[in-house]
C-alpha positions in Angstrom: 65.2 51.2 64.7 66.0 54.6 63.6 63.3 54.3 61.3 60.7 53.6 63.8 61.4 55.9 66.1 61.4 59.0 63.2 57.9 57.3 62.1 56.6 57.5 65.4 58.0 61.3 65.7 56.3 62.3 62.4 53.4 60.1 62.3 52.2 61.1 65.9 53.3 64.6 66.9 54.3 66.8 63.9 51.3 66.1 60.9 49.3 68.8 62.0 46.3 65.9 61.4 47.0 63.7 63.8 47.6 66.5 66.0 43.9 68.0 65.5 43.2 64.5 67.1 45.3 65.1 69.5 43.5 68.3 70.6 40.4 66.5 70.0 41.4 64.1 72.7 42.7 66.8 75.2 38.9 68.4 75.0 37.0 65.3 75.7 39.2 64.4 78.1 38.8 67.9 79.4 34.6 67.5 79.3 34.6 63.6 80.5 36.4 65.2 83.9 34.0 68.3 84.0 31.3 66.0 83.8 32.7 63.4 86.2 32.8 66.5 88.8 29.8 67.6 88.0 28.2 64.3 88.6 29.6 63.9 91.8 29.4 67.6 93.2 25.5 66.8 91.9 24.9 63.8 93.8 26.3 65.4 96.8 23.8 68.5 96.4 21.1 66.4 95.7 21.5 64.3 99.0 21.9 67.5 101.0 18.9 69.0 99.0 16.8 65.9 99.9 17.7 65.7 103.8 17.1 69.4 104.6 13.5 68.5 103.1 13.2 65.7 105.5 14.3 67.2 108.7 11.7 70.0 108.7 8.9 70.8 109.2 7.0 73.8 108.4 4.3 75.4 110.9 1.4 77.5 109.4 0.3 79.9 111.9 -3.2 82.0 111.7 -3.0 84.4 114.1 -5.8 85.7 116.3 -7.9 88.5 115.9 -6.1 89.7 119.2 -2.7 89.6 118.1 -0.6 89.9 115.4 1.5 87.8 112.9 4.9 88.4 114.3 3.5 87.4 118.2 1.2 84.5 116.8 4.6 83.2 115.0 6.9 83.8 118.1 4.5 82.0 120.4 4.6 78.9 117.7 8.4 78.6 117.4 8.1 78.9 121.5 5.7 76.1 121.9 7.5 74.2 119.2 11.0 74.1 120.9 9.5 72.8 123.8 8.6 69.3 121.5 11.6 66.6 122.0 13.2 65.9 118.8 13.3 69.4 117.9 16.8 71.5 117.6 16.0 74.6 116.4 13.1 76.9 115.6 12.6 79.7 113.6 9.8 82.1 112.2 10.1 83.6 108.6 9.1 87.2 107.8 7.7 87.7 104.1 10.3 88.0 102.5 11.8 84.0 104.0 8.3 82.4 103.2 8.3 83.9 99.7 11.7 82.4 99.0 10.4 78.9 100.6 7.6 79.0 98.3 9.6 80.0 95.5 10.4 76.6 93.5 6.6 75.2 94.2 4.7 78.7 93.3 5.2 80.6 89.9 6.7 84.2 90.8 3.7 86.1 89.4 1.8 84.7 92.0 3.9 85.4 94.8 3.4 88.9 95.2 -0.2 88.7 95.4 -0.4 85.3 97.8 -1.6 86.0 101.5 0.7 83.9 102.7 0.2 83.1 106.7 2.8 83.4 109.5 5.4 80.3 109.0 7.5 78.8 111.6 10.3 76.4 110.3 10.9 73.6 112.6 14.7 71.5 112.3 14.7 68.2 113.4 16.9 65.8 115.1 18.1 63.8 112.5 18.5 60.3 115.4 15.0 61.6 116.7 13.0 63.5 114.9 9.7 64.9 116.1 6.6 63.9 114.5 3.7 66.2 113.2 1.1 65.0 115.6 3.5 65.6 118.7 4.3 69.5 117.3 0.3 69.4 116.5 -0.6 68.5 120.0 2.2 71.0 121.5 0.9 74.0 119.4 -2.9 73.0 120.6 -2.1 73.1 123.4 -0.2 76.4 123.7 -3.8 77.7 122.4 -2.6 78.6 118.6 -4.5 78.7 115.6 -1.9 76.5 114.0 -0.6 73.2 112.1 2.7 71.5 110.4 1.8 71.5 106.9 1.9 68.4 105.7 4.9 68.4 103.1 4.5 64.9 102.0 3.8 66.2 98.3 6.5 68.7 98.6 9.0 65.6 99.8 8.0 63.1 97.1 8.8 66.4 94.6 12.3 67.0 95.6 12.9 63.2 96.1 11.6 63.1 92.4 13.9 66.0 91.3 17.1 64.8 92.9 16.5 61.6 90.8 16.6 63.6 87.7 19.1 65.0 88.6 21.4 62.1 89.3 20.6 60.3 86.4 21.1 63.3 84.3 24.7 64.1 85.9 25.4 60.3 85.7 23.9 60.3 82.1 26.5 63.0 81.4 29.6 61.5 82.6 28.8 58.2 80.7 28.4 60.1 77.5 31.7 62.5 77.9 33.8 59.3 79.1 32.0 57.3 76.3 33.0 59.8 73.9 36.7 59.8 74.9 37.4 56.8 74.9 35.9 56.2 71.5 38.0 58.9 70.0 41.1 56.8 71.8 40.0 54.2 70.3 39.9 56.0 67.1 42.7 57.3 67.0 45.1 54.6 68.1 43.5 52.6 65.6 44.8 54.5 62.5 48.3 54.8 63.8 48.4 51.3 64.2 46.9 51.3 60.4 49.4 53.7 59.6 52.1 51.5 61.2 51.0 48.7 59.2 54.0 48.8 56.8 56.4 49.2 59.7 55.0 46.6 61.3 55.7 44.3 58.1 59.5 45.2 57.6 59.8 44.8 61.5 58.1 41.3 60.9 60.3 40.0 58.3 63.4 41.0 60.2 62.5 39.0 62.9 60.7 41.0 65.9 57.8 38.6 67.4 54.3 39.6 67.8 55.1 40.3 71.7 57.8 42.8 70.7 55.5 43.8 67.8 52.6 45.2 70.6 55.4 46.9 72.6 56.7 49.1 70.2 52.8 49.4 68.8 52.3 50.6 72.6 55.2 52.8 73.2 54.1 54.7 69.9 50.7 55.5 70.4 49.9 55.1 74.2 52.5 58.5 75.4 50.4 60.4 72.5 47.0 60.0 73.8 48.1 59.4 77.4 49.5 63.2 77.2 46.6 64.7 75.1 44.2 63.7 78.3 46.3 64.6 80.4 46.2 67.5 79.5 42.7 67.8 79.2 42.0 66.5 83.0 44.9 69.2 84.3 42.2 71.5 82.8 39.2 70.1 84.1 41.0 70.2 87.7 42.0 73.6 87.1 38.5 74.7 86.5 36.9 72.6 89.1 39.6 74.3 91.3 38.3 77.8 90.1 34.9 76.9 90.8 35.8 75.9 94.2 37.4 78.7 95.3 35.0 81.3 93.5 31.6 79.8 94.4 33.0 79.8 98.1 30.3 79.0 100.8 27.6 81.0 98.8 24.4 79.8 97.5 26.4 78.7 93.9 28.6 76.3 96.4 25.9 74.7 97.9 24.0 74.0 94.5 26.8 72.4 93.3 29.1 71.5 96.3 32.5 70.4 94.9 34.8 68.9 97.6 38.5 69.4 97.1 39.3 64.9 97.4 36.5 65.3 94.1 39.5 66.3 92.3 41.4 63.6 92.2 38.9 61.6 89.9 40.5 63.6 87.1 43.0 60.8 86.4 40.2 58.9 85.8 39.4 60.4 82.3 43.4 59.7 81.7 43.0 55.8 82.4 39.5 55.8 80.2 41.7 57.6 77.0 44.7 55.0 77.6 42.7 51.7 78.2 40.6 52.5 75.3 43.5 52.9 72.8 45.8 50.5 74.1 42.6 47.6 73.8 42.3 49.7 70.0 45.9 49.3 69.4 46.0 45.1 70.6 42.8 44.5 68.2 43.9 46.2 65.1 47.6 44.7 65.3 46.2 41.4 65.5 44.7 42.1 62.3 47.5 43.7 61.1 49.4 40.4 61.5 47.0 37.8 60.6 44.9 37.0 63.6 45.8 34.7 66.4 49.6 34.6 65.5 49.8 37.7 67.2 49.0 36.5 70.2 52.1 34.3 70.4 
């Protein structure tokens, strides 16, 4: 079996072309790992975004001629805070109101837009207050204020979240598919390159089961090592993002959890499975089809 071991070393580890294929598998595994982590984080971020929109009411306050905007907003906040189902109320200043409207209004229009005073009420997720109830409380307080109809905003947020999820899923599936295709092709070419050795061993009496074992032992460690190196790089980059993003805006946009890093081995599993299936299929062809199943 010395010749077989030497073949494994030369054909799978030393040849520059084959080393290049290992680098390609590693890079594909890196991208697949990052895409998978990104998909999970994007889904979590989209869920938080839509939940935040659904659990808030925005109150538009128009000050009376005898009161200032901040005074009217404070009165509206006090009235809304007394409604059952409202857990927190805050009045927004001009800068905060612009931040709230920025996703929906062009940047150039914000500076010239006459913004009313806005009050944001957070709702109890279990028993949220309705817009009619809050409007009634505002009217009873003598305020010229009303709950803004956020229906279009919520529909837009839901569509945007669905788009983010679909795009992230498509990218992760494409990256995993590319990794599997590379592993499949690498394993197939390796088995084809072994055909002369396989024929010699078969002539010496090695059965199909023995040949399958030798072939997989020659191919899978190479593919697994390359994919594991790429997945490890993905884990390092994911951990770096988690540490550097901290609790800032970037972390809330793409919230990655430490537990998500445990998904990295899935990329190695995809590569190894593709290589194993490819090896088995090509070996059957090398051995002449059905006889390889014995």
